[in-house]
N, C-alpha and C positions, 0 to 999 in steps of 0.2 A: 339138806342144810337149811336151817332157818335164818331168815334175814334178821339182822340186828335192827330192832325198831328205832334205835336212836339215829342210825345212819339214814334211814329212809325218811324220817320226819324232821331231818335237820333243817333248821331255818338258816337262811343266809342273813347274817347280821351285818349291817353296814357299819363302818367305823363312825363314831359320833362326829358330826360336822365340827370342824375346828372354827372357833370364833375368830373372826378377822380382827386381829390385834395389830394396830399400827406400831411399827418399831420406832423407837426414838431416833430422831435424826441427829447425828453428831455434827457439830460445827467445829471446824479446825480452830485451835487456840492460837492466838497471836502471842508469841513470846517476846516480842520486841515492841517498842513504842510505836504508836501510829505515826507514820511519816507526815510531815507537814506538807500541805498542798503548795505546789509551786505558785508563786504569785506572778500574775501577768501584768503587774504594774510597771509602767515605763520608768526608766531611771529619771530622777529629778533633774531637770535642766534649770540652771540658774536663770532667773528672770532679772534683768537689769532694772535699776531704779528708774532710769530714763523711760523705759518702756511702760512701767507702771504709771509714772507721772503723766506721760502722754495720753494713756488710756483714761486716767482719772480726769484729765482736762477735757477729753472728748465727752465723757459722761456728764461733766459739768455743763458743757456747751449744749448738750442735747436737752437739758431742762428736766431730765428724769432722775437726776441724782439727788443727793441730800447734802450733808455737810462735807467738808473737805476730807474728813476721816472716813466717812461712809463711802465716798467716791473712791478713795484710795483702796479700801478693803474690797470693794466691788471690782475694781480694776484688777487687783491681785487674783481674786477668785476666777474672773473671766480668763485671764491670761494663763493661769494654771490649768484650767479646764480645756484650753485649746491644745495644750501640749500632750 
């Protein structure tokens, strides 16, 4: 019996190398509105007129203030910042 020439000279062919293709990454879809961030702002505490007037007076005495209105607004800002 004669050998089949095709079987003896068969080349082993390797499968072509697959190109590395990155798959698209899916991002989950939000079907609802974006929730609002919770605010860590302290509740407003009412500042009495007397407290503002006293602080404005101390600003005036310190010599670093301005007009009466400027001292009043500065006193309000300072008192609200402390709370």
